[in-house]
C-alpha positions in Angstrom: -1.4 -200.6 48.9 1.1 -199.4 51.5 2.3 -195.8 51.4 5.6 -196.8 53.0 6.8 -198.1 49.6 10.1 -196.6 48.3 9.0 -194.7 45.2 11.4 -194.1 42.3 10.6 -192.1 39.2 12.8 -193.3 36.3 12.5 -190.5 33.7 14.2 -189.8 30.4 14.1 -190.2 26.6 13.5 -193.4 24.7 16.2 -196.1 24.5 17.5 -195.5 28.0 16.5 -199.0 29.2 13.7 -197.9 31.6 11.4 -200.8 31.0 14.3 -203.3 31.0 15.5 -201.9 34.3 12.0 -202.1 35.8 11.7 -205.8 34.7 15.1 -206.6 36.3 14.1 -204.9 39.5 10.7 -206.6 39.6 12.4 -210.0 39.2 14.7 -209.2 42.1 11.6 -209.3 44.3 9.5 -212.3 45.3 6.4 -210.7 43.6 5.7 -207.9 41.3 3.4 -206.2 38.8 4.1 -203.9 35.9 1.4 -201.9 34.1 2.0 -201.1 30.4 0.3 -198.8 28.0 -0.5 -201.2 25.1 -1.7 -204.7 24.8 1.0 -205.4 22.3 3.7 -204.2 24.7 2.3 -206.2 27.6 2.5 -209.3 25.4 6.1 -208.4 24.5 7.1 -207.9 28.2 5.2 -211.1 29.2 7.3 -213.0 26.6 10.5 -211.6 28.1 9.6 -212.3 31.7 8.4 -215.9 30.9 11.7 -216.6 29.2 13.4 -215.8 32.5 11.1 -217.5 35.0 8.7 -219.6 33.0 5.0 -219.2 32.4 3.9 -220.9 35.6 5.0 -217.9 37.6 3.7 -215.1 35.4 0.2 -213.8 34.7 -0.7 -211.8 31.6 -3.8 -209.6 32.1 -5.2 -207.3 29.4 -8.8 -206.3 28.6 -9.1 -209.2 26.1 -6.5 -211.7 27.3 -6.0 -213.3 30.7 -3.4 -215.9 31.2 -3.3 -216.5 35.0 -1.5 -219.6 36.3 -2.4 -221.2 39.6 0.0 -219.2 41.7 1.7 -216.4 39.8 4.4 -214.3 41.3 4.6 -211.7 38.6 1.8 -209.8 36.8 2.2 -208.2 33.4 -0.8 -206.1 32.6 -2.1 -203.2 30.6 -2.6 -200.2 33.0 -6.3 -200.3 32.8 -6.5 -204.1 33.5 -4.2 -204.1 36.6 -5.8 -205.9 39.5 -5.2 -203.0 41.9 -6.5 -204.8 45.0 -3.7 -207.4 44.7 -0.7 -206.7 46.9 2.8 -207.3 45.5 6.3 -206.4 46.6 7.1 -204.3 43.5 4.9 -202.3 41.3 5.7 -200.3 38.1 3.8 -198.1 35.7 5.3 -197.5 32.3 4.9 -194.4 30.1 3.5 -192.4 33.1 3.3 -189.3 30.9 0.1 -190.7 29.5 -1.5 -189.4 32.6 -2.0 -186.2 30.5 -3.9 -188.2 27.7 -7.4 -186.9 27.2 -9.1 -190.3 27.1 -6.9 -192.6 29.1 -5.0 -190.2 31.3 -7.3 -190.5 34.4 -6.4 -194.2 34.7 -2.6 -193.4 34.8 -3.2 -190.6 37.2 -5.1 -192.9 39.5 -2.3 -195.4 39.5 0.2 -192.6 40.1 -1.7 -191.3 43.2 -2.9 -194.6 44.7 -1.1 -197.7 43.5 1.9 -198.8 45.4 4.1 -201.9 45.8 4.6 -203.2 49.4 8.3 -202.5 49.2 9.0 -200.6 46.0 7.2 -198.6 43.4 8.6 -197.3 40.1 7.1 -194.8 37.7 8.7 -194.8 34.2 8.3 -192.1 31.6 9.4 -188.9 29.9 11.3 -186.2 31.8 8.5 -183.8 31.0 6.7 -185.3 34.0 9.4 -184.3 36.6 7.7 -181.1 37.9 4.3 -182.7 38.4 5.7 -185.8 39.9 7.6 -183.7 42.4 4.4 -181.9 43.3 2.1 -184.9 43.5 4.5 -187.5 44.8 6.9 -185.5 47.0 8.6 -188.6 48.4 9.7 -189.9 45.0 13.4 -190.3 44.2 14.3 -189.3 40.7 16.6 -191.3 38.5 17.6 -190.7 34.9 19.9 -192.5 32.5 21.4 -191.3 29.2 20.1 -192.6 25.9 22.1 -195.6 24.9 22.6 -194.4 21.3 22.6 -191.0 19.5 19.4 -189.8 17.7 20.2 -187.3 14.9 18.1 -185.5 12.3 18.6 -186.5 8.7 16.2 -183.8 7.3 13.7 -184.5 4.5 14.2 -187.2 1.9 12.2 -188.8 -1.0 10.3 -192.0 -0.3 12.2 -193.7 -3.1 15.5 -192.9 -1.4 14.8 -194.0 2.1 17.6 -196.1 3.5 16.9 -199.8 4.3 15.6 -200.6 7.8 13.4 -197.5 7.8 10.0 -197.0 9.4 7.6 -194.5 7.7 5.1 -193.0 10.1 1.6 -191.7 9.1 -1.5 -191.0 11.2 -4.3 -192.3 9.1 -5.0 -195.7 7.7 -5.5 -194.6 4.1 -2.2 -192.8 4.1 -0.5 -195.9 5.6 -1.9 -198.0 2.8 -0.9 -195.4 0.1 2.7 -195.3 1.3 2.9 -199.1 1.6 1.7 -199.5 -1.9 4.3 -197.0 -3.2 7.0 -198.9 -1.3 5.9 -202.1 -2.9 6.2 -200.6 -6.4 9.5 -198.8 -5.7 11.3 -201.0 -3.2 9.6 -204.5 -3.2 7.2 -204.0 -0.3 6.7 -203.1 3.4 5.4 -204.5 6.6 2.4 -202.6 8.1 1.7 -201.9 11.8 -1.6 -200.3 12.8 -3.0 -199.9 16.3 -6.1 -201.8 15.1 -4.0 -205.0 14.3 -4.3 -207.9 16.6 -1.0 -209.0 18.4 -0.9 -212.1 16.2 -1.1 -210.0 12.9 1.3 -207.4 14.3 3.8 -210.1 15.3 3.6 -211.7 11.8 4.1 -208.3 10.1 7.0 -207.3 12.4 8.6 -210.8 11.9 8.8 -210.1 8.2 10.6 -206.8 8.9 12.9 -208.1 11.7 14.0 -211.1 9.6 14.8 -208.9 6.6 12.1 -210.2 4.2 11.2 -206.6 3.8 13.3 -203.6 4.5 10.6 -201.1 5.2 7.9 -200.7 7.8 4.9 -198.4 7.5 3.2 -197.6 10.8 1.0 -195.3 12.8 2.1 -194.0 16.1 1.3 -197.5 17.4 5.1 -198.1 17.2 5.8 -195.2 19.6 5.3 -197.0 22.9 8.3 -199.2 23.7 8.0 -201.8 21.0 11.5 -203.0 20.2 12.2 -203.0 16.4 15.4 -203.1 14.3 14.7 -199.6 12.9 17.6 -197.3 11.9 15.6 -194.4 10.5 12.2 -193.0 11.2 10.6 -190.8 8.5 7.4 -188.8 9.2 5.0 -188.7 6.3 2.6 -186.6 8.3 2.7 -184.3 11.4 -1.0 -184.0 12.2 -3.4 -186.6 13.5 -7.0 -187.1 14.5 -7.0 -187.6 18.3 -10.7 -188.7 18.6 -12.1 -185.2 18.6 -10.0 -182.9 16.4 -7.2 -183.0 13.8 -4.2 -181.4 15.5 -0.5 -181.0 15.2 1.7 -183.5 17.1 3.7 -181.7 19.8 7.5 -182.1 19.8 7.5 -184.6 22.7 5.1 -186.9 20.9 7.2 -186.7 17.7 10.3 -187.6 19.9 8.6 -190.6 21.3 8.1 -192.0 17.8 11.4 -190.8 16.4 13.1 -192.6 19.3 12.2 -196.0 17.8 15.2 -195.4 15.5 18.4 -196.9 16.9 18.1 -199.5 19.6 20.5 -200.3 22.4 23.9 -199.1 21.2 23.0 -198.6 17.5 22.6 -195.0 16.5 19.4 -193.8 14.7 18.2 -191.0 12.5 14.9 -189.3 11.9 13.4 -187.0 9.3 10.5 -186.5 7.1 9.3 -187.7 3.7 9.8 -184.8 1.2 8.3 -182.3 0.7 7.2 -182.3 4.3 9.6 -180.8 6.8 9.7 -180.4 10.6 8.9 -177.0 12.1 11.8 -174.8 13.1 13.5 -175.9 16.3 11.7 -179.3 16.6 14.6 -181.4 15.2 17.0 -179.7 17.6 14.6 -180.3 20.5 14.3 -184.0 19.6 18.1 -184.4 19.4 18.6 -182.8 22.7 15.5 -184.4 24.4 14.3 -181.1 25.7 10.6 -180.4 25.8 8.1 -178.3 27.8 7.0 -179.8 31.0 3.6 -181.4 31.3 1.4 -178.9 33.1 -1.8 -180.8 33.9 -2.9 -184.4 34.3 -6.3 -185.9 33.6 -8.2 -187.0 36.7 -11.4 -188.7 37.7 -12.7 -189.6 41.1 -12.0 -193.2 42.1 -14.2 -193.2 45.2 -17.5 -193.7 43.3 -21.0 -193.7 44.9 -22.9 -196.6 43.5 -26.1 -196.1 45.5 -27.9 -194.8 42.4 -27.3 -193.9 38.8 -27.5 -190.2 39.6 -25.2 -190.6 42.6 -22.7 -192.4 40.4 -22.9 -189.7 37.7 -22.4 -187.0 40.3 -19.3 -188.8 41.8 -17.8 -189.1 38.3 -18.1 -185.3 38.0 -16.5 -184.5 41.3 -13.9 -181.8 41.0 -10.2 -182.7 41.3 -8.3 -182.1 44.5 -5.4 -180.2 43.0 -4.9 -177.4 40.4 -2.5 -179.6 38.4 -5.4 -182.1 37.8 -8.0 -181.6 35.2 -11.4 -183.4 35.3 -12.1 -185.8 32.4 -15.4 -184.7 30.8 -15.7 -187.0 27.8 -14.6 -190.4 28.9 -16.3 -193.1 26.8 -17.5 -195.1 29.8 -19.1 -192.1 31.5 -20.7 -191.0 28.3 -22.2 -194.5 27.9 -23.5 -194.3 31.4 -25.1 -190.9 30.9 -26.8 -192.2 27.7 -28.1 -195.3 29.3 -29.4 -193.3 32.3 -31.9 -191.8 29.9 -33.5 -195.2 29.3 -36.5 -195.7 31.8 -36.1 -199.5 31.6 -32.4 -199.3 32.6 -33.3 -196.9 35.4 -35.9 -199.3 36.7 -33.4 -202.2 36.7 -30.5 -200.2 38.2 -31.7 -199.8 41.7 -29.3 -200.4 44.6 -25.5 -200.5 44.8 -25.2 -204.0 43.3 -27.3 -203.3 40.2 -25.7 -199.9 39.7 -22.2 -201.4 40.1 -23.1 -204.0 37.4 -24.3 -201.2 35.1 -21.0 -199.4 35.6 -19.1 -202.6 34.7 -21.0 -203.0 31.5 -20.4 -199.3 30.6 -16.7 -200.0 30.9 -16.8 -202.5 28.0 -14.5 -200.7 25.5 -15.9 -199.6 22.1 -13.3 -201.5 20.1 -15.2 -201.0 16.9 -15.2 -197.2 17.0 -18.2 -197.1 14.5 -21.3 -195.4 15.8 -21.5 -194.6 19.5 -25.3 -195.2 19.4 -24.6 -198.7 18.2 -22.2 -199.3 21.0 -24.7 -198.0 23.6 -27.4 -200.2 22.2 -25.2 -203.3 22.6 -24.4 -202.3 26.2 -28.2 -201.9 26.9 -28.8 -205.4 25.6 -26.0 -206.9 27.6 -27.1 -205.1 30.8 -30.7 -206.2 30.2 -29.7 -209.8 30.1 -27.2 -209.6 33.0 -29.7 -207.9 35.3 -32.5 -210.4 34.4 -33.4 -213.6 36.2 -30.6 -215.7 34.7 -27.9 -213.1 35.6 -25.9 -214.3 32.5 -25.8 -213.7 28.8 -28.0 -215.9 26.7 -25.7 -218.5 25.0 -27.8 -218.7 21.8 -27.8 -214.9 21.4 -24.1 -214.6 22.1 -23.4 -217.5 19.7 -25.3 -215.8 16.9 -23.5 -212.5 17.4 -20.1 -214.3 17.4 -20.9 -216.4 14.4 -21.5 -213.3 12.3 -17.9 -212.3 12.9 -16.4 -215.7 12.2 -15.7 -215.1 8.5 -12.2 -214.8 7.0 -13.5 -213.4 3.7 -13.2 -209.8 2.7 -10.6 -207.1 2.3 -8.2 -205.6 4.8 -10.6 -203.1 6.3 -13.3 -205.7 6.7 -11.0 -208.0 8.5 -9.8 -205.2 10.8 -13.4 -204.4 11.6 -14.2 -208.0 12.4 -11.1 -208.3 14.7 -12.3 -205.2 16.6 -15.7 -206.8 16.9 -14.4 -210.1 18.2 -12.3 -208.3 20.8 -15.5 -207.1 22.4 -16.7 -210.6 22.9 -13.3 -211.8 24.1 -13.5 -209.0 26.7 -17.0 -210.1 27.7 -16.0 -213.7 27.9 -13.2 -212.8 30.4 -15.9 -211.8 32.9 -16.6 -215.2 34.2 -19.8 -214.1 36.0 -21.3 -212.9 32.8 -21.2 -216.0 30.7 -21.7 -219.7 31.4 -18.7 -221.9 30.6 -16.4 -218.8 30.3 -13.3 -220.8 29.5 -15.0 -222.3 26.4 -16.1 -218.9 25.2 -12.6 -217.5 25.7 -11.2 -220.3 23.6 -13.8 -219.8 20.9 -13.3 -216.1 20.6 -9.5 -216.4 20.7 -9.6 -219.0 17.9 -11.8 -216.7 15.8 -9.4 -213.8 16.4 -6.5 -216.1 15.4 -8.2 -217.0 12.1 -9.1 -213.5 11.3 -5.5 -212.4 12.2 -4.0 -215.0 9.9 -6.3 -213.9 7.1 -5.4 -210.3 7.7 -1.7 -211.0 7.6 -2.2 -212.8 4.3 -4.1 -209.9 2.8 -1.5 -207.4 4.0 1.3 -209.5 2.4 -0.7 -209.9 -0.9 -1.3 -206.1 -1.1 1.9 -204.6 0.2 4.7 -207.2 -0.5 5.9 -208.0 -4.0 7.0 -211.6 -4.1 7.7 -212.2 -7.8 7.3 -209.2 -10.1 10.4 -208.4 -12.2 10.0 -204.6 -12.0 9.8 -204.6 -8.2 12.7 -207.0 -8.1 14.8 -204.7 -10.3 13.9 -201.7 -8.2 15.0 -203.6 -5.1 18.3 -204.6 -6.5 19.1 -201.0 -7.4 19.3 -200.0 -3.7 22.1 -202.4 -3.0 22.7 -206.0 -2.2 20.1 -207.9 -0.2 21.0 -208.8 3.4 22.5 -212.2 3.8 19.8 -213.2 6.2 17.1 -212.8 3.6 16.3 -215.7 1.3 17.2 -214.8 -2.4 14.2 -214.8 -4.8 15.9 -217.5 -6.9 16.1 -219.9 -4.0 14.0 -223.1 -4.1 10.7 -222.8 -2.2 10.9 -224.4 1.2 9.5 -227.9 1.0 6.7 -228.8 3.4 6.6 -232.4 4.6 3.5 -234.4 3.6 2.5 -234.7 7.3 3.1 -231.0 8.1 -0.1 -229.4 9.5 -0.3 -227.0 6.6 0.8 -229.3 3.8 -2.7 -229.4 2.2 -2.9 -225.6 2.2 0.6 -225.3 0.7 -0.4 -227.9 -2.0 -3.6 -226.0 -2.9 -1.7 -222.7 -3.2 0.9 -224.4 -5.5 -2.0 -225.5 -7.7 -3.5 -222.1 -7.9 -0.2 -220.2 -8.3 0.2 -218.5 -11.7 3.6 -220.0 -12.5 7.1 -220.6 -11.2 7.2 -217.3 -9.4 4.6 -218.5 -6.8 5.6 -217.7 -3.3 6.9 -220.3 -0.8 4.4 -221.0 2.0 5.5 -218.2 4.3 2.0 -217.7 5.5 1.7 -221.4 6.4 4.9 -221.3 8.4 3.7 -218.1 10.1 0.6 -220.0 11.2 2.8 -222.9 12.5 5.0 -220.5 14.4 1.9 -218.9 16.0 0.6 -222.3 17.0 3.9 -223.1 18.7 4.2 -219.7 20.4 0.7 -219.9 21.7 0.7 -223.5 22.7 0.0 -224.5 26.3 2.7 -226.1 28.4 1.0 -229.5 28.1 1.6 -229.6 24.3 5.4 -229.9 24.8 7.4 -232.8 26.2 11.0 -233.5 27.0 12.8 -236.8 27.2 15.6 -237.9 29.4 18.2 -236.7 26.8 16.7 -233.2 26.9 15.0 -233.3 23.5 11.9 -231.0 23.4 9.1 -232.1 21.1 5.5 -231.1 20.3 3.9 -234.4 19.5 6.2 -236.2 17.1 7.9 -233.0 15.9 11.4 -232.3 17.4 11.7 -228.6 18.1 14.9 -228.2 20.2 17.3 -229.5 22.8 18.0 -228.3 26.3 21.5 -226.8 26.4 23.8 -225.5 29.1 22.7 -222.2 30.5 24.1 -220.0 33.3 23.1 -222.5 36.0 21.7 -226.1 36.4 18.3 -224.6 37.1 18.5 -222.1 34.2 19.0 -224.2 31.0 19.1 -222.7 27.6 17.5 -224.2 24.5 19.1 -224.9 21.1 16.6 -225.1 18.3 16.4 -228.1 16.0 16.7 -227.7 12.3 14.2 -224.9 11.7 16.4 -223.1 9.1 13.4 -222.4 6.9 12.1 -219.9 9.4 13.3 -216.3 9.4 15.3 -214.8 12.2 12.3 -213.2 13.9 10.2 -216.4 13.8 13.1 -218.4 15.1 13.5 -216.0 18.0 9.9 -216.3 18.9 9.9 -220.1 18.8 13.1 -220.1 20.9 11.5 -217.8 23.5 8.6 -220.1 23.8 10.8 -223.1 24.3 13.0 -221.3 26.9 9.8 -220.4 28.8 8.9 -224.1 28.6 12.3 -225.0 30.1 11.8 -222.6 32.9 8.4 -224.1 33.6 9.9 -227.5 33.5 12.2 -226.6 36.4 9.4 -224.9 38.3 7.2 -227.9 37.9 9.9 -230.3 39.0 10.8 -228.2 42.1 7.2 -227.4 43.0 7.4 -229.4 46.3 10.2 -227.1 47.3 8.6 -223.8 46.2 5.1 -223.9 47.7 4.1 -220.9 49.9 4.3 -223.2 53.0 7.9 -224.1 52.2 8.8 -220.5 51.5 7.5 -219.5 54.9 9.9 -221.9 56.8 12.4 -220.3 59.2 16.0 -219.5 58.3 17.9 -222.8 58.8 15.1 -224.8 57.2 15.1 -222.4 54.2 18.9 -223.0 53.9 18.2 -226.7 53.6 15.6 -226.1 51.0 18.1 -224.0 49.0 20.6 -226.9 49.1 17.9 -229.3 47.8 16.9 -226.9 45.0 20.5 -226.7 43.8 20.7 -230.5 43.8 17.3 -231.0 42.0 15.9 -232.6 45.1 18.9 -234.3 46.7 21.8 -233.0 48.8 24.6 -234.5 50.9 24.0 -234.0 54.6 27.6 -232.9 55.1 27.2 -230.0 52.7 24.3 -228.7 54.8 25.9 -229.4 58.2 25.6 -225.8 59.4 21.9 -225.6 58.7 21.2 -229.0 60.1 23.0 -228.1 63.3 20.7 -225.0 63.7 17.5 -227.0 63.1 15.1 -227.0 66.1 13.0 -230.1 66.6 9.9 -228.3 65.4 11.8 -227.2 62.2 12.5 -230.8 61.5 8.9 -231.7 61.9 7.9 -228.8 59.6 10.3 -230.1 56.9 9.0 -233.6 57.2 5.4 -232.5 57.1 6.2 -230.8 53.7 7.8 -233.9 52.3 11.4 -233.1 52.9 13.6 -235.8 54.6 16.6 -234.7 56.6 18.8 -237.9 56.9 22.1 -238.6 58.5 23.8 -239.0 55.1 21.3 -237.6 52.5 18.7 -234.9 52.3 16.0 -235.7 49.7 12.5 -235.2 48.6 10.7 -238.6 48.1 8.3 -237.1 45.6 11.3 -236.2 43.3 12.5 -239.8 43.2 9.5 -241.0 41.2 10.0 -242.0 37.6 8.6 -238.8 35.9 10.7 -236.6 38.1 13.8 -238.8 37.5 13.5 -238.3 33.7 13.2 -234.5 34.1 16.2 -234.4 36.4 18.1 -236.4 33.7 17.1 -233.9 31.0 18.4 -231.0 33.1 21.7 -232.9 33.8 22.1 -233.7 30.1 22.0 -229.9 29.5 24.3 -228.9 32.3 27.0 -231.6 32.5 29.6 -232.3 29.8 28.6 -234.8 27.1 29.6 -238.3 28.3 29.5 -237.3 31.9 25.8 -237.9 32.4 24.5 -241.2 33.8 22.2 -243.5 31.9 18.6 -243.6 33.1 18.3 -246.2 35.8 15.8 -249.0 35.0 12.3 -248.6 36.6 12.5 -249.7 40.2 16.3 -249.8 40.3 17.5 -249.0 43.8 21.1 -248.6 42.6 23.3 -248.7 39.6 27.0 -249.3 39.1 28.8 -245.9 39.1 30.1 -245.6 35.5 33.7 -244.5 35.0 33.9 -240.9 33.7 30.4 -239.9 34.8 30.4 -236.9 37.0 29.4 -238.0 40.6 27.5 -234.7 40.9 25.3 -235.8 38.0 24.4 -239.0 39.8 23.5 -237.0 42.9 21.4 -234.6 40.8 19.2 -237.4 39.6 18.7 -238.7 43.1 21.3 -241.5 43.1 24.4 -240.2 45.1 27.5 -242.3 44.7 28.8 -244.4 47.6 31.8 -246.6 46.8 31.2 -248.4 43.5 27.4 -247.8 43.5 25.0 -244.9 42.8 22.2 -245.6 45.3 18.8 -244.1 45.3 18.7 -241.4 48.1 15.9 -243.0 50.2 17.6 -246.4 50.0 21.0 -245.0 50.9 19.5 -243.4 54.0 17.7 -246.6 55.0 20.9 -248.7 54.6 22.9 -246.2 56.5 20.5 -246.5 59.5 20.7 -250.3 59.4 24.5 -250.2 59.3 24.7 -247.7 62.1 22.5 -250.1 64.2 25.1 -252.9 63.7 23.6 -254.8 60.7 26.3 -256.6 58.8 27.0 -255.2 55.3 26.7 -258.6 53.6 23.1 -258.9 54.8 22.2 -255.6 53.3 23.5 -256.3 49.7 20.0 -256.9 48.4 18.9 -253.6 49.9 21.7 -251.9 48.1 21.0 -253.8 44.9 24.5 -254.9 44.5 26.5 -258.2 44.7 27.5 -259.3 48.2 31.2 -258.8 47.3 30.6 -255.1 46.7 28.6 -254.6 49.9 31.5 -254.0 52.3 33.0 -251.3 50.1 29.7 -249.5 49.6 28.9 -249.8 53.4 32.3 -248.3 54.3 31.5 -245.3 52.1 28.1 -244.9 53.6 29.5 -244.9 57.1 32.5 -242.8 56.2 
């Protein structure tokens, strides 16, 4: 990528709006890419960006998930999965301080040194990176912003006295479970967030916390990287963690990254410990002041690899770094796998030549999601490489199906399900390499469906174990801490009724039969599954009618509503009051993204790369047409039309854009399907009662109704002339005939109006 890119380092503590500012800056460019440290955070940012511009313009790329539309403008990725050979105007890397991480740091360092946007590049992270960034990227401009809210120490406190909206942080799965069970007994329950959870399970758990169904969250440091939660207090239950090699103390900067989850936007937050644990001297003050020692060295690995042979590849991976501030990575998982496979004579015999060695390196880079025995992971890689380097150059479908089928089992406890989710992630990663498997799309769908089933089962197990939904003792303990938030459903409330034709009605009925008595829970888990099915649904599942009602099949979900502009409608949800606030927010996000896609799909003839490449005056005409949903009055674009050269007119016509004497229009957008979508957008933008009725199929004009906004007629492709709203192409045809001297009365049938109205309409057309 170009070195002439303007480079900005946006550094500072948590809750300074770094990621938000980067997203806004990216969307100000025609194209962009942002690299994020976590799959969960990438999905969260993807959701935010698609809400703004629609899913048709945004790609999501992680190791295990690829959602790439036909022509994306923006790419939201994990840092490791960024397509670095793709040129974009804007590029950003989030949490750049992870360049010092023992295992992953070399990837962040490589992006820091080599990845650039064509026009602008941003690096986001902690202020501890300032000295090294100044040294390694001397042209960078530094920007910092104050934290939006105060973060103060609350000292140590008992678990039983934690304030509501608290997150308790531990660094081992057994301790997370132990704390969550104590909170269930003392305070009614807790949501659980572990790094090993799938995005689907994590979202379901967080939704319980965000909606107020539970007031406590127990998590590992998985919450430390930018995930936005309604947390007011962070309590550390441990200060040491196993980092993959040793058990070590967390340094103050790491603790601050996690403590900073407390207090979002303008809401202040507090942090402390679970008694009897206490922070070391000076650490609380350092976190409050956001002052920490600078990062001294970054992890580095050679990116110019020699694939001529296995030994050459290993040697290039061990090449020394070019600067003292960079430290070579010695124990990266992929390099260790390569070294182990290099000891196998059969592998060596197959890996001869750059292409075969390159394939072996690709296979070695399959992550060990399971984290069980390294030997088991290497054995799997050897089997995969053996098949890929064989005559078929693809994985055997029967062998892969057998391995995947072993995982497709929703029975078992929490740890068993987490292990299966880790295992299926391996096969999802593999299926996203289209050259490795036949019918890759089908395999991707299959592995995603298995992960979804396992995720739903895991969420259900977590709720069963860590959330009390009926016990009197727990309910009494909960009530002692104060009144329940109004947004939470009281325990005494009637369970939500599920319609007989609801997709999960049979599951709900079965649970009701098996429930021990009147305290049986309402079907929250079924509603969670329904929410996930809506959030993950493809664009084609939704439809919108001419009145702006959005449906999925026969189920009404929402209504297009007035947004900041005609091309930016908002959405108002239908009666989904049985959903919690978090679930409603996620459904709303998906429908807003659908609305953006609706606009993008409608205006696709005006937004193709060929149209975007048109010269200045022609682009001005295209802008006028976009603002009118495909129709504009020629007089409103007079300046641009006057500047059009004959070749520009020819270019516009070649791209399906008609520049008439009275009307500019796009014939493709006058078709029935486009007409109904234009009406839906008008129904959202114009005041109720000022929107035209849908013209009958084939109607060339309609009587202009009194009280209907003439701009609304124009926006559906029927500009008003006199007493008639005439379809744009017909209006232009009639105008040409009138200008050539044809009497108005003879053109009445063309106009679709009675002969007595024709002179008045003709006068308006010629005026």
